[in-house]
C-alpha positions as CSV (number, residue, x, y, z in Angstrom):
1,M,-8.8,-1.4,-10.0
2,K,-6.6,1.3,-9.4
3,S,-4.8,2.2,-6.2
4,M,-6.9,3.6,-3.4
5,F,-6.4,5.1,0.1
6,I,-9.2,4.5,2.4
7,T,-9.2,5.9,6.0
8,F,-11.4,5.0,8.7
9,E,-12.3,7.2,11.6
10,G,-14.3,6.9,14.9
11,N,-14.1,6.9,18.4
12,D,-12.7,4.0,20.6
13,G,-15.1,1.2,20.8
14,S,-17.1,2.4,17.7
15,G,-16.0,-0.7,15.5
16,K,-13.3,0.6,13.3
17,S,-11.1,-2.3,13.7
18,S,-13.8,-4.7,13.0
19,V,-14.9,-2.7,9.9
20,I,-11.5,-2.5,8.6
21,E,-10.7,-6.3,9.1
22,A,-14.0,-7.2,7.5
23,I,-13.2,-5.1,4.5
24,R,-9.3,-6.3,4.4
25,E,-10.7,-9.9,4.3
26,E,-13.4,-9.3,1.6
27,L,-10.9,-7.4,-0.7
28,T,-8.1,-9.9,-0.3
29,K,-10.6,-12.7,-1.3
30,R,-11.5,-10.6,-4.4
31,G,-7.9,-10.7,-5.3
32,Y,-6.9,-7.1,-4.3
33,D,-3.4,-6.5,-2.8
34,I,-4.1,-4.8,0.6
35,V,-1.9,-2.6,3.0
36,L,-3.3,-2.2,6.5
37,T,-1.7,0.6,8.5
38,R,-2.5,3.1,11.2
39,E,-2.0,6.5,12.5
40,P,-0.1,7.7,14.4
41,G,2.5,5.1,13.1
42,G,2.3,2.9,10.1
43,S,6.3,3.0,9.5
44,K,9.3,2.5,11.6
45,I,9.9,6.1,12.6
46,A,6.4,6.8,12.7
47,E,6.0,4.1,15.1
48,K,8.6,5.6,17.4
49,I,7.0,9.1,17.2
50,R,3.6,7.4,18.3
51,E,5.4,6.0,21.4
52,V,6.4,9.6,22.4
53,I,3.0,11.0,21.6
54,L,1.0,8.2,23.5
55,D,3.4,7.9,26.4
56,V,1.5,8.6,29.7
57,D,4.7,10.4,31.0
58,N,4.2,13.0,28.2
59,T,0.9,14.3,29.2
60,G,2.2,17.7,29.9
61,M,3.3,18.0,26.3
62,D,2.5,21.6,24.6
63,D,-0.5,21.2,22.4
64,R,1.5,22.7,19.3
65,T,4.2,20.2,20.0
66,E,1.7,17.4,20.1
67,A,0.1,18.5,16.7
68,L,3.6,18.8,15.1
69,L,4.4,15.2,16.1
70,Y,1.3,13.9,14.8
71,A,2.2,15.8,11.6
72,A,5.8,14.5,11.5
73,S,4.2,11.0,12.0
74,R,1.7,11.6,9.2
75,R,4.5,12.8,6.8
76,E,6.7,9.7,7.6
77,H,3.9,7.4,7.1
78,L,3.0,8.9,3.8
79,Q,6.4,8.9,2.7
80,K,7.5,5.2,3.7
81,T,4.2,3.4,3.6
82,V,1.2,4.9,1.9
83,I,2.7,6.4,-1.1
84,P,5.0,3.7,-2.1
85,A,2.1,1.3,-1.6
86,L,-0.3,3.4,-4.0
87,K,2.5,3.5,-6.5
88,E,2.4,-0.2,-6.6
89,G,-1.2,-0.4,-7.3
90,K,-2.2,-1.3,-3.7
91,I,-5.3,-0.5,-1.7
92,V,-4.2,1.0,1.5
93,L,-6.7,0.8,4.5
94,C,-5.9,3.2,7.3
95,D,-7.1,3.2,10.9
96,R,-7.3,7.1,11.3
97,F,-5.7,9.9,9.5
98,I,-6.1,13.7,9.3
99,D,-9.6,13.8,10.4
100,S,-8.5,12.7,14.0
101,S,-6.0,15.4,14.1
102,L,-8.7,18.0,13.0
103,A,-11.0,16.9,15.9
104,Y,-8.3,16.3,18.6
105,Q,-5.6,18.9,18.0
106,G,-7.8,21.3,15.9
107,F,-10.8,21.4,17.9
108,A,-10.4,19.8,21.2
109,R,-6.8,21.3,21.9
110,G,-7.9,24.7,20.4
111,I,-5.3,25.2,17.9
112,G,-7.7,25.7,15.2
113,I,-8.9,23.3,12.4
114,D,-7.5,25.5,9.6
115,E,-4.2,25.6,11.1
116,V,-4.0,21.9,11.6
117,Y,-5.3,21.3,8.2
118,E,-2.9,23.6,6.5
119,S,0.0,21.3,7.3
120,F,-1.8,18.7,5.4
121,R,-3.3,20.6,2.5
122,N,-3.3,19.2,-1.1
123,R,-3.3,15.5,0.1
124,R,-6.3,13.6,-1.1
125,N,-8.0,10.7,0.7
126,V,-11.5,9.0,1.2
127,T,-12.7,8.8,4.6
128,R,-15.3,6.1,5.7
129,F,-17.2,7.3,8.6
130,N,-18.5,4.6,10.9
131,I,-21.2,6.2,12.8
132,I,-22.6,4.1,15.8
133,D,-24.9,5.1,18.7
134,M,-23.0,6.1,21.7
135,C,-24.8,3.8,23.9
136,K,-23.7,0.8,21.6
137,T,-20.2,2.0,21.8
138,R,-20.0,2.1,25.5
139,N,-21.7,-1.2,25.7
140,R,-19.3,-2.8,23.3
141,T,-16.3,-1.4,25.1
142,W,-17.5,-2.4,28.4
143,K,-18.0,-6.0,27.0
144,N,-14.6,-6.0,25.6
145,K,-13.2,-5.1,28.6
146,N,-14.9,-7.5,30.8
147,K,-14.4,-10.7,28.5
148,S,-13.3,-13.6,30.7
């Protein structure tokens, strides 16, 4: 099998992490070399950018600044983690990617999906959507928070 970049999108509690781990385990059993990564983050500098983005003290950040930080993190992640792994013939499984930015920065922050996507244009990836009933998501999240 040639290298492949597969991204997983979904809201918190939808089961992305469980699905990614199950796929990683199965592909590893079958002899594939897997790289598991995430966004924002996934490389040394991208993880530092993640800290800035997710720091609760930075909630007043300008929407475009936030979008640019996500784009910078993504670029660094691609250059330092994803592209090298693909060149080595590995399968890269990524927890979130451009679709999250399109939803959160493009739509929710009102920047515009086209404008956010423009910063990413000409990159190809495969996104596997994990669609789950919202009630199940809430129940799963509640159960995880209330585990003894």
